[in-house]
OpenMM code with the backbone's topology and positions (N, CA, C; nanometers):
from openmm import Vec3, app, unit

residues = "UNK UNK UNK UNK UNK UNK UNK UNK UNK UNK UNK UNK UNK UNK UNK UNK UNK UNK UNK UNK UNK UNK UNK UNK UNK UNK UNK UNK UNK UNK UNK UNK UNK UNK UNK UNK UNK UNK UNK UNK UNK UNK UNK UNK UNK UNK UNK UNK UNK UNK UNK UNK UNK UNK UNK UNK UNK UNK UNK UNK UNK UNK UNK UNK UNK UNK UNK UNK UNK UNK UNK UNK UNK UNK UNK UNK UNK UNK UNK UNK UNK UNK UNK UNK UNK UNK UNK UNK UNK UNK UNK UNK UNK UNK UNK UNK UNK UNK UNK UNK UNK UNK UNK UNK UNK UNK UNK UNK UNK UNK UNK UNK UNK UNK UNK UNK UNK UNK UNK UNK UNK UNK UNK UNK UNK UNK UNK UNK UNK UNK UNK UNK UNK UNK UNK UNK UNK UNK UNK UNK UNK UNK UNK UNK UNK UNK UNK UNK UNK UNK UNK UNK UNK UNK UNK UNK UNK UNK".split()
positions = [
    Vec3(-1.2719, -0.2040, -4.5793),
    Vec3(-1.2789, -0.3551, -4.5678),
    Vec3(-1.1305, -0.3711, -4.4885),
    Vec3(-1.1254, -0.4521, -4.4019),
    Vec3(-1.0017, -0.4850, -4.3224),
    Vec3(-0.9238, -0.6004, -4.3921),
    Vec3(-0.7697, -0.5797, -4.4125),
    Vec3(-0.7033, -0.6724, -4.4781),
    Vec3(-0.6966, -0.7948, -4.3850),
    Vec3(-0.7157, -0.9136, -4.4551),
    Vec3(-0.7008, -1.0595, -4.3745),
    Vec3(-0.5586, -1.0644, -4.3265),
    Vec3(-0.5202, -1.0884, -4.2266),
    Vec3(-0.3858, -1.1431, -4.1759),
    Vec3(-0.3729, -1.2806, -4.1832),
    Vec3(-0.2267, -1.3125, -4.2501),
    Vec3(-0.1949, -1.4339, -4.2693),
    Vec3(-0.0869, -1.4580, -4.1684),
    Vec3(-0.1428, -1.5455, -4.0509),
    Vec3(-0.0241, -1.5532, -3.9651),
    Vec3(0.0679, -1.6762, -4.0002),
    Vec3(0.1949, -1.6362, -3.9402),
    Vec3(0.2902, -1.7493, -3.9717),
    Vec3(0.2569, -1.8897, -3.9088),
    Vec3(0.2558, -2.0124, -3.9877),
    Vec3(0.1853, -2.1123, -3.9180),
    Vec3(0.3034, -2.1778, -3.8166),
    Vec3(0.2701, -2.2106, -3.6748),
    Vec3(0.3355, -2.2440, -3.5880),
    Vec3(0.2672, -2.3862, -3.5179),
    Vec3(0.3513, -2.4685, -3.4271),
    Vec3(0.2691, -2.5436, -3.3442),
    Vec3(0.2895, -2.5139, -3.2082),
    Vec3(0.3297, -2.3968, -3.1772),
    Vec3(0.3149, -2.3599, -3.0273),
    Vec3(0.1924, -2.3687, -2.9738),
    Vec3(0.1764, -2.4128, -2.8307),
    Vec3(0.0578, -2.4310, -2.7820),
    Vec3(0.0174, -2.2979, -2.7432),
    Vec3(-0.1141, -2.3036, -2.7042),
    Vec3(-0.1641, -2.1866, -2.6291),
    Vec3(-0.1853, -2.2117, -2.4711),
    Vec3(-0.1453, -2.1213, -2.3792),
    Vec3(-0.1685, -2.1266, -2.2469),
    Vec3(-0.2803, -2.0555, -2.1939),
    Vec3(-0.3441, -2.0684, -2.0759),
    Vec3(-0.4466, -2.0179, -2.0296),
    Vec3(-0.4040, -1.8775, -1.9628),
    Vec3(-0.4933, -1.7810, -1.9437),
    Vec3(-0.4626, -1.6778, -1.8502),
    Vec3(-0.3955, -1.7022, -1.7416),
    Vec3(-0.4472, -1.8139, -1.6653),
    Vec3(-0.4023, -1.8451, -1.5109),
    Vec3(-0.2724, -1.8941, -1.5346),
    Vec3(-0.2288, -1.9703, -1.6508),
    Vec3(-0.1011, -2.0412, -1.6630),
    Vec3(-0.0188, -1.9398, -1.6879),
    Vec3(-0.0515, -1.8363, -1.7717),
    Vec3(0.0590, -1.7163, -1.7918),
    Vec3(0.0601, -1.6472, -1.6710),
    Vec3(-0.0232, -1.6305, -1.5863),
    Vec3(-0.0053, -1.5537, -1.4492),
    Vec3(0.1049, -1.6128, -1.3767),
    Vec3(0.0749, -1.7565, -1.3678),
    Vec3(0.1584, -1.8336, -1.2779),
    Vec3(0.2977, -1.8089, -1.3215),
    Vec3(0.3402, -1.8181, -1.4775),
    Vec3(0.4567, -1.8076, -1.5227),
    Vec3(0.5285, -1.6507, -1.4837),
    Vec3(0.4448, -1.5804, -1.5042),
    Vec3(0.4699, -1.4346, -1.4873),
    Vec3(0.5166, -1.3946, -1.3470),
    Vec3(0.4643, -1.4723, -1.2656),
    Vec3(0.5020, -1.4462, -1.1098),
    Vec3(0.6185, -1.5445, -1.0725),
    Vec3(0.6690, -1.6269, -1.1544),
    Vec3(0.7748, -1.7182, -1.1203),
    Vec3(0.9075, -1.6474, -1.0883),
    Vec3(0.9736, -1.6533, -0.9730),
    Vec3(1.0771, -1.6002, -0.9468),
    Vec3(1.1900, -1.6263, -1.0543),
    Vec3(1.2578, -1.5147, -1.1304),
    Vec3(1.3443, -1.5521, -1.2314),
    Vec3(1.3036, -1.6213, -1.3534),
    Vec3(1.1538, -1.6075, -1.3842),
    Vec3(1.1164, -1.6639, -1.4958),
    Vec3(1.1348, -1.5912, -1.6044),
    Vec3(1.0553, -1.4676, -1.6301),
    Vec3(1.0582, -1.4068, -1.7495),
    Vec3(1.1831, -1.3057, -1.7565),
    Vec3(1.2676, -1.2963, -1.8385),
    Vec3(1.3404, -1.1886, -1.8360),
    Vec3(1.3006, -1.0486, -1.8254),
    Vec3(1.3874, -0.9625, -1.7726),
    Vec3(1.3427, -0.8154, -1.7684),
    Vec3(1.3186, -0.7585, -1.9078),
    Vec3(1.3956, -0.8144, -2.0034),
    Vec3(1.3824, -0.7400, -2.1365),
    Vec3(1.2420, -0.8023, -2.2186),
    Vec3(1.2065, -0.9183, -2.1911),
    Vec3(1.0950, -0.9693, -2.2329),
    Vec3(0.9825, -0.9033, -2.1648),
    Vec3(0.9689, -0.8646, -2.0347),
    Vec3(0.8763, -0.8193, -1.9768),
    Vec3(0.8780, -0.6793, -2.0459),
    Vec3(0.9806, -0.5961, -2.0540),
    Vec3(1.0053, -0.4634, -2.1384),
    Vec3(0.9182, -0.4706, -2.2588),
    Vec3(0.9496, -0.5701, -2.3481),
    Vec3(0.9042, -0.5921, -2.4538),
    Vec3(0.7464, -0.6014, -2.4666),
    Vec3(0.6895, -0.6858, -2.3708),
    Vec3(0.5519, -0.6939, -2.3757),
    Vec3(0.4843, -0.5841, -2.3272),
    Vec3(0.5493, -0.5028, -2.2233),
    Vec3(0.4990, -0.3780, -2.1799),
    Vec3(0.4751, -0.2650, -2.2967),
    Vec3(0.5741, -0.2701, -2.3761),
    Vec3(0.5816, -0.1579, -2.4894),
    Vec3(0.4872, -0.2074, -2.6031),
    Vec3(0.4750, -0.3297, -2.6282),
    Vec3(0.3878, -0.3823, -2.7076),
    Vec3(0.2404, -0.3650, -2.6778),
    Vec3(0.2138, -0.4017, -2.5609),
    Vec3(0.0719, -0.4032, -2.5030),
    Vec3(0.0452, -0.2503, -2.4718),
    Vec3(0.1070, -0.1771, -2.3971),
    Vec3(0.0665, -0.0442, -2.3460),
    Vec3(0.0895, 0.0453, -2.4495),
    Vec3(0.1915, 0.0698, -2.5215),
    Vec3(0.2216, 0.1592, -2.6079),
    Vec3(0.1988, 0.1203, -2.7599),
    Vec3(0.1685, 0.0042, -2.8097),
    Vec3(0.1705, -0.0119, -2.9509),
    Vec3(0.0437, -0.1158, -2.9573),
    Vec3(-0.0436, -0.1086, -2.8842),
    Vec3(-0.1672, -0.1916, -2.9260),
    Vec3(-0.1592, -0.3371, -2.9338),
    Vec3(-0.0667, -0.3711, -2.8664),
    Vec3(-0.0564, -0.5451, -2.8850),
    Vec3(0.0215, -0.6093, -2.9993),
    Vec3(0.0935, -0.5239, -3.0617),
    Vec3(0.1467, -0.5627, -3.1962),
    Vec3(0.2709, -0.4780, -3.2487),
    Vec3(0.3821, -0.5254, -3.2811),
    Vec3(0.4653, -0.4594, -3.3383),
    Vec3(0.5888, -0.5440, -3.3918),
    Vec3(0.6806, -0.4726, -3.4481),
    Vec3(0.8248, -0.5569, -3.4831),
    Vec3(0.9280, -0.5212, -3.3687),
    Vec3(1.0236, -0.6248, -3.3790),
    Vec3(1.1270, -0.5803, -3.2788),
    Vec3(1.1976, -0.4443, -3.3186),
    Vec3(1.2109, -0.4288, -3.4334),
    Vec3(1.2748, -0.2907, -3.4732),
    Vec3(1.1841, -0.1750, -3.3965),
    Vec3(1.0436, -0.1886, -3.4139),
    Vec3(0.9771, -0.0593, -3.3702),
    Vec3(0.9886, -0.0712, -3.2082),
    Vec3(1.0016, -0.1969, -3.1379),
    Vec3(0.9965, -0.1808, -3.0026),
    Vec3(1.1507, -0.1158, -2.9532),
    Vec3(1.2667, -0.1642, -3.0483),
    Vec3(1.4045, -0.0998, -3.0071),
    Vec3(1.4043, 0.0354, -3.0306),
    Vec3(1.3009, 0.1086, -3.1289),
    Vec3(1.2951, 0.2429, -3.1369),
    Vec3(1.2409, 0.3053, -3.0253),
    Vec3(1.1530, 0.2512, -2.9665),
    Vec3(1.1163, 0.2880, -2.8250),
    Vec3(1.2039, 0.2952, -2.7146),
    Vec3(1.2322, 0.1684, -2.6879),
    Vec3(1.3347, 0.1209, -2.5922),
    Vec3(1.4923, 0.1827, -2.5884),
    Vec3(1.5379, 0.1923, -2.7088),
    Vec3(1.6815, 0.2147, -2.7329),
    Vec3(1.7626, 0.0879, -2.7366),
    Vec3(1.6902, -0.0159, -2.7134),
    Vec3(1.7806, -0.1553, -2.7097),
    Vec3(1.7995, -0.1661, -2.8463),
    Vec3(1.9114, -0.2703, -2.8770),
    Vec3(1.9279, -0.3357, -3.0080),
    Vec3(1.7845, -0.4485, -3.0137),
    Vec3(1.7543, -0.4469, -3.1502),
    Vec3(1.6285, -0.5401, -3.1588),
    Vec3(1.6624, -0.6715, -3.1423),
    Vec3(1.8057, -0.7160, -3.1806),
    Vec3(1.8304, -0.8543, -3.1764),
    Vec3(1.8141, -0.9229, -3.0346),
    Vec3(1.8181, -0.8212, -2.8972),
    Vec3(1.7972, -0.8720, -2.7690),
    Vec3(1.6726, -0.9203, -2.7467),
    Vec3(1.5760, -0.8970, -2.8247),
    Vec3(1.4349, -0.9507, -2.7795),
    Vec3(1.4154, -1.1095, -2.8234),
    Vec3(1.4923, -1.1337, -2.9416),
    Vec3(1.4896, -1.2764, -2.9604),
    Vec3(1.5615, -1.3647, -2.8688),
    Vec3(1.6735, -1.3238, -2.8136),
    Vec3(1.7375, -1.3969, -2.7184),
    Vec3(1.6703, -1.3985, -2.5914),
    Vec3(1.5854, -1.2641, -2.5537),
    Vec3(1.5295, -1.2788, -2.4218),
    Vec3(1.4132, -1.3744, -2.4294),
    Vec3(1.3411, -1.3968, -2.5374),
    Vec3(1.2619, -1.4924, -2.5563),
    Vec3(1.3002, -1.6420, -2.5313),
    Vec3(1.4092, -1.6712, -2.5904),
    Vec3(1.4765, -1.7984, -2.5717),
    Vec3(1.5369, -1.8257, -2.4389),
    Vec3(1.5786, -1.7110, -2.3544),
    Vec3(1.6178, -1.7252, -2.2171),
    Vec3(1.4895, -1.7678, -2.1355),
    Vec3(1.3788, -1.6996, -2.1774),
    Vec3(1.2701, -1.6981, -2.0945),
    Vec3(1.2211, -1.8589, -2.1008),
    Vec3(1.2051, -1.9004, -2.2112),
    Vec3(1.1591, -2.0341, -2.2633),
    Vec3(1.2291, -2.1320, -2.1664),
    Vec3(1.3562, -2.1216, -2.1908),
    Vec3(1.4367, -2.2037, -2.1223),
    Vec3(1.4398, -2.2187, -1.9565),
    Vec3(1.4344, -2.0974, -1.9171),
    Vec3(1.4050, -2.0711, -1.7700),
    Vec3(1.2784, -2.1259, -1.7161),
    Vec3(1.1742, -2.1300, -1.7906),
    Vec3(1.0289, -2.1697, -1.7589),
    Vec3(1.0315, -2.3229, -1.7769),
    Vec3(1.0836, -2.3833, -1.8749),
    Vec3(1.1199, -2.5076, -1.8890),
    Vec3(1.1868, -2.5680, -1.7627),
    Vec3(1.2925, -2.5342, -1.7429),
    Vec3(1.3804, -2.5692, -1.6064),
    Vec3(1.2647, -2.5659, -1.4821),
    Vec3(1.1839, -2.4859, -1.4885),
    Vec3(1.0880, -2.4782, -1.3691),
    Vec3(0.9804, -2.5589, -1.3714),
    Vec3(0.9695, -2.6308, -1.5009),
    Vec3(0.8710, -2.7541, -1.5046),
    Vec3(0.7422, -2.7116, -1.5858),
    Vec3(0.7220, -2.5927, -1.6658),
    Vec3(0.6551, -2.5671, -1.7530),
    Vec3(0.6922, -2.6298, -1.9104),
    Vec3(0.5566, -2.6667, -1.9521),
    Vec3(0.5895, -2.7705, -2.0766),
    Vec3(0.5690, -2.6657, -2.2034),
    Vec3(0.6730, -2.6390, -2.2367),
    Vec3(0.6744, -2.5480, -2.3958),
    Vec3(0.7185, -2.6545, -2.5021),
    Vec3(0.6273, -2.6823, -2.5616),
    Vec3(0.6543, -2.7726, -2.6873),
    Vec3(0.7334, -2.6970, -2.7896),
    Vec3(0.8416, -2.7554, -2.8130),
    Vec3(0.9321, -2.7161, -2.9106),
    Vec3(0.8688, -2.6642, -3.0387),
    Vec3(0.8921, -2.5431, -3.0966),
    Vec3(0.8267, -2.4998, -3.2288),
    Vec3(0.9559, -2.5014, -3.3196),
    Vec3(0.9801, -2.5878, -3.3877),
    Vec3(1.1138, -2.6141, -3.4696),
    Vec3(1.0915, -2.5737, -3.6169),
    Vec3(1.1633, -2.4934, -3.6759),
    Vec3(1.1792, -2.4600, -3.8159),
    Vec3(1.2089, -2.5926, -3.8917),
    Vec3(1.1357, -2.6095, -3.9918),
    Vec3(1.1652, -2.7293, -4.0815),
    Vec3(1.3049, -2.7170, -4.1634),
    Vec3(1.3301, -2.6259, -4.2027),
    Vec3(1.4761, -2.6067, -4.2699),
    Vec3(1.5975, -2.6063, -4.1895),
    Vec3(1.5775, -2.5240, -4.0953),
    Vec3(1.7188, -2.4932, -4.0135),
    Vec3(1.7105, -2.5869, -3.8869),
    Vec3(1.5932, -2.6413, -3.8382),
    Vec3(1.5998, -2.7170, -3.7425),
    Vec3(1.6178, -2.6279, -3.6074),
    Vec3(1.6073, -2.4808, -3.6158),
    Vec3(1.6039, -2.4079, -3.4894),
    Vec3(1.4551, -2.3794, -3.4321),
    Vec3(1.4823, -2.3510, -3.3120),
    Vec3(1.3421, -2.3393, -3.2530),
    Vec3(1.3097, -2.1907, -3.2847),
    Vec3(1.1647, -2.1722, -3.2838),
    Vec3(1.1078, -2.0461, -3.2937),
    Vec3(1.0663, -1.9975, -3.1500),
    Vec3(1.1245, -1.9253, -3.0727),
    Vec3(1.0956, -1.9000, -2.9436),
    Vec3(0.9684, -1.8041, -2.9533),
    Vec3(0.9923, -1.7034, -3.0218),
    Vec3(0.8636, -1.6107, -3.0339),
    Vec3(0.7234, -1.6458, -3.0649),
    Vec3(0.7064, -1.7815, -3.0946),
    Vec3(0.5875, -1.8115, -3.1238),
    Vec3(0.5161, -1.8805, -3.0133),
    Vec3(0.5919, -1.8775, -2.8881),
    Vec3(0.5440, -1.9051, -2.7643),
    Vec3(0.4492, -1.8049, -2.7000),
    Vec3(0.4879, -1.6550, -2.7407),
    Vec3(0.4543, -1.5445, -2.6899),
    Vec3(0.3700, -1.4736, -2.7748),
    Vec3(0.3655, -1.4744, -2.9270),
    Vec3(0.3192, -1.3951, -3.0118),
    Vec3(0.2476, -1.4939, -3.1019),
    Vec3(0.1741, -1.4070, -3.1880),
    Vec3(0.1465, -1.4795, -3.3373),
    Vec3(0.2238, -1.3931, -3.4174),
    Vec3(0.2733, -1.4296, -3.5297),
    Vec3(0.3535, -1.3539, -3.6280),
    Vec3(0.2840, -1.3532, -3.7585),
    Vec3(0.3475, -1.2325, -3.8305),
    Vec3(0.2953, -1.2045, -3.9688),
    Vec3(0.3633, -1.1029, -4.0295),
    Vec3(0.3828, -1.1167, -4.1631),
    Vec3(0.4698, -1.0005, -4.2342),
    Vec3(0.3805, -0.9178, -4.2590),
    Vec3(0.4300, -0.8015, -4.2741),
    Vec3(0.3540, -0.6630, -4.3045),
    Vec3(0.4799, -0.5811, -4.3899),
    Vec3(0.4609, -0.5801, -4.4934),
    Vec3(0.5597, -0.5407, -4.5940),
    Vec3(0.6806, -0.6008, -4.5429),
    Vec3(0.7877, -0.5381, -4.5301),
    Vec3(0.9293, -0.5960, -4.4777),
    Vec3(0.9398, -0.6446, -4.3585),
    Vec3(0.8486, -0.5884, -4.2791),
    Vec3(0.8729, -0.6280, -4.1143),
    Vec3(0.7879, -0.7468, -4.0816),
    Vec3(0.8502, -0.8268, -3.9565),
    Vec3(0.7887, -0.9356, -3.9280),
    Vec3(0.7169, -0.8712, -3.7864),
    Vec3(0.5987, -0.8857, -3.7857),
    Vec3(0.4891, -0.8239, -3.6709),
    Vec3(0.4748, -0.9368, -3.5633),
    Vec3(0.5127, -0.9187, -3.4313),
    Vec3(0.4668, -0.9810, -3.3301),
    Vec3(0.3202, -0.9570, -3.2714),
    Vec3(0.2440, -1.0165, -3.2562),
    Vec3(0.1019, -0.9690, -3.2168),
    Vec3(0.1020, -1.0588, -3.0869),
    Vec3(0.0912, -0.9886, -2.9570),
    Vec3(0.0765, -1.0650, -2.8310),
    Vec3(-0.0428, -1.1576, -2.8329),
    Vec3(-0.0353, -1.2900, -2.7840),
    Vec3(-0.1275, -1.3713, -2.7855),
    Vec3(-0.2252, -1.3060, -2.6794),
    Vec3(-0.3724, -1.3243, -2.7090),
    Vec3(-0.4524, -1.2757, -2.6327),
    Vec3(-0.4578, -1.3175, -2.4836),
    Vec3(-0.4339, -1.4570, -2.4477),
    Vec3(-0.4178, -1.4729, -2.3090),
    Vec3(-0.3122, -1.4338, -2.2492),
    Vec3(-0.2021, -1.4097, -2.3288),
    Vec3(-0.0951, -1.3448, -2.2420),
    Vec3(-0.1150, -1.1909, -2.2209),
    Vec3(-0.1718, -1.1179, -2.3199),
    Vec3(-0.2035, -0.9976, -2.2944),
    Vec3(-0.2777, -0.9683, -2.1803),
    Vec3(-0.3891, -1.0621, -2.1659),
    Vec3(-0.4760, -1.0458, -2.0565),
    Vec3(-0.3973, -1.0746, -1.9206),
    Vec3(-0.3383, -1.1740, -1.9276),
    Vec3(-0.2764, -1.2296, -1.7982),
    Vec3(-0.1508, -1.1104, -1.7777),
    Vec3(-0.0921, -1.0443, -1.8445),
    Vec3(0.0013, -0.9419, -1.8365),
    Vec3(-0.0563, -0.8118, -1.7733),
    Vec3(-0.1781, -0.7939, -1.8258),
    Vec3(-0.2595, -0.6658, -1.7786),
    Vec3(-0.2797, -0.7083, -1.6073),
    Vec3(-0.3331, -0.8249, -1.5937),
    Vec3(-0.3763, -0.8453, -1.4587),
    Vec3(-0.2547, -0.8650, -1.3537),
    Vec3(-0.1418, -0.9063, -1.4043),
    Vec3(-0.0061, -0.9175, -1.3534),
    Vec3(0.0447, -0.7550, -1.3418),
    Vec3(0.0211, -0.6886, -1.4158),
    Vec3(0.0626, -0.5431, -1.3827),
    Vec3(-0.0208, -0.4719, -1.2844),
    Vec3(-0.1570, -0.4877, -1.2799),
    Vec3(-0.2301, -0.4372, -1.1801),
    Vec3(-0.2179, -0.4971, -1.0312),
    Vec3(-0.1464, -0.5985, -1.0258),
    Vec3(-0.1086, -0.6341, -0.8940),
    Vec3(-0.0205, -0.5195, -0.8264),
    Vec3(0.0702, -0.4754, -0.9211),
    Vec3(0.1628, -0.3668, -0.8724),
    Vec3(0.1062, -0.2345, -0.8585),
    Vec3(-0.0272, -0.2052, -0.9119),
    Vec3(-0.0960, -0.0878, -0.9048),
    Vec3(-0.1162, -0.0504, -0.7485),
    Vec3(-0.1666, -0.1822, -0.6907),
    Vec3(-0.2159, -0.1683, -0.5726),
    Vec3(-0.0967, -0.1587, -0.4430),
    Vec3(0.0145, -0.2043, -0.4845),
    Vec3(0.1402, -0.1788, -0.4134),
    Vec3(0.1325, -0.2438, -0.2430),
    Vec3(0.0635, -0.3528, -0.2348),
    Vec3(0.0509, -0.4155, -0.1185),
    Vec3(-0.0794, -0.3869, -0.0501),
    Vec3(-0.0824, -0.3550, 0.0545),
    Vec3(-0.2310, -0.3209, 0.1184),
    Vec3(-0.2442, -0.1910, 0.1304),
    Vec3(-0.3563, -0.1417, 0.0276),
    Vec3(-0.4066, -0.0117, 0.0403),
    Vec3(-0.5558, -0.0297, 0.0770),
    Vec3(-0.6095, 0.1094, 0.1415),
    Vec3(-0.7535, 0.0897, 0.1713),
    Vec3(-0.8299, 0.1986, 0.0788),
    Vec3(-0.9437, 0.1447, 0.0624),
    Vec3(-1.0374, 0.2273, -0.0106),
    Vec3(-1.1740, 0.2036, 0.0303),
    Vec3(-1.2377, 0.3168, 0.0915),
    Vec3(-1.3700, 0.3081, 0.1541),
    Vec3(-1.3841, 0.2001, 0.2520),
    Vec3(-1.2466, 0.2094, 0.3331),
    Vec3(-1.2408, 0.1158, 0.4561),
    Vec3(-1.2367, -0.0241, 0.4268),
    Vec3(-1.2068, -0.0794, 0.2972),
    Vec3(-1.1900, -0.2207, 0.2534),
    Vec3(-1.0372, -0.2284, 0.2098),
    Vec3(-1.0028, -0.3618, 0.1965),
    Vec3(-0.8768, -0.3710, 0.1450),
    Vec3(-0.8840, -0.3939, 0.0023),
    Vec3(-0.8307, -0.3193, -0.0780),
    Vec3(-0.8406, -0.3414, -0.2246),
    Vec3(-0.7906, -0.4778, -0.2720),
    Vec3(-0.8795, -0.5313, -0.3660),
    Vec3(-0.8349, -0.6825, -0.3952),
    Vec3(-0.7330, -0.6623, -0.4932),
    Vec3(-0.6719, -0.7953, -0.5301),
    Vec3(-0.5300, -0.7875, -0.6008),
    Vec3(-0.5345, -0.7254, -0.7391),
    Vec3(-0.6550, -0.7284, -0.7790),
    Vec3(-0.6573, -0.6705, -0.9239),
    Vec3(-0.7272, -0.5251, -0.9404),
    Vec3(-0.7737, -0.4797, -0.8265),
    Vec3(-0.8328, -0.3532, -0.8353),
    Vec3(-0.7458, -0.2539, -0.8482),
    Vec3(-0.7932, -0.1241, -0.9120),
    Vec3(-0.7172, -0.0280, -0.9406),
    Vec3(-0.7997, 0.1089, -0.8605),
    Vec3(-0.7324, 0.1681, -0.7854),
    Vec3(-0.7607, 0.2836, -0.7204),
    Vec3(-0.7165, 0.4123, -0.7775),
    Vec3(-0.7968, 0.5057, -0.8190),
    Vec3(-0.7381, 0.6364, -0.8709),
    Vec3(-0.6645, 0.6914, -0.7724),
    Vec3(-0.5231, 0.7439, -0.8211),
    Vec3(-0.4392, 0.8180, -0.7261),
    Vec3(-0.3420, 0.7197, -0.6735),
    Vec3(-0.3499, 0.5987, -0.6905),
    Vec3(-0.2441, 0.4697, -0.6472),
    Vec3(-0.1242, 0.5058, -0.7186),
    Vec3(-0.0097, 0.4637, -0.6789),
    Vec3(0.1096, 0.4587, -0.7367),
    Vec3(0.1253, 0.3424, -0.8473),
    Vec3(0.1727, 0.3455, -0.9383),
    Vec3(0.1763, 0.2488, -1.0615),
    Vec3(0.3244, 0.1912, -1.0628),
    Vec3(0.3516, 0.0833, -1.0854),
    Vec3(0.4646, 0.0038, -1.1167),
    Vec3(0.4942, 0.0082, -1.2709),
    Vec3(0.6042, 0.0734, -1.3023),
    Vec3(0.6379, 0.0799, -1.4347),
    Vec3(0.7692, 0.0069, -1.4470),
    Vec3(0.7834, -0.0352, -1.5647),
    Vec3(0.9468, -0.0999, -1.6063),
    Vec3(0.9983, 0.0098, -1.6894),
    Vec3(1.1090, 0.0538, -1.6490),
    Vec3(1.1931, 0.1699, -1.7296),
    Vec3(1.3320, 0.1015, -1.7296),
    Vec3(1.3978, 0.1360, -1.8317),
    Vec3(1.5423, 0.1299, -1.8285),
    Vec3(1.6218, 0.2477, -1.8798),
] * unit.nanometer
topology = app.Topology()
chain = topology.addChain("A")
for resn in residues:
    res = topology.addResidue(resn, chain)
    for name in ("N", "CA", "C"):
        topology.addAtom(name, app.Element.getBySymbol(name[0]), res)
């Protein structure tokens, strides 16, 4: 029997896959640190994990991930994207993580689970780099989301 997850309640809106793709493609929209966190969570951690677990993989301080989410939301708001503020009742501080993740406690760790639409958009966004521009396969131009065996892959490394 699978344990039921009690997600932390938030009022953050959900974006569509296409909306996330537009945001991911924005010049100076997502911070490199948040892209790195998404990559680690989606590719290496099956879509969920804590900031501490991400930092164990990347070698970064786990606090940097919260600030990268705040920077990303502020950048995207300046570019015209509507992020409804998800404000804590007690402290009046905004929860920036809730725009990208669903969250829940697992023992003493707070787990970020990448929102489904963001995860799918991120995978499509990363596949665009797989083709590296124009490559041909069977005398046809590969479409923007197609992957061809043996092609170079774009990876985020620090």
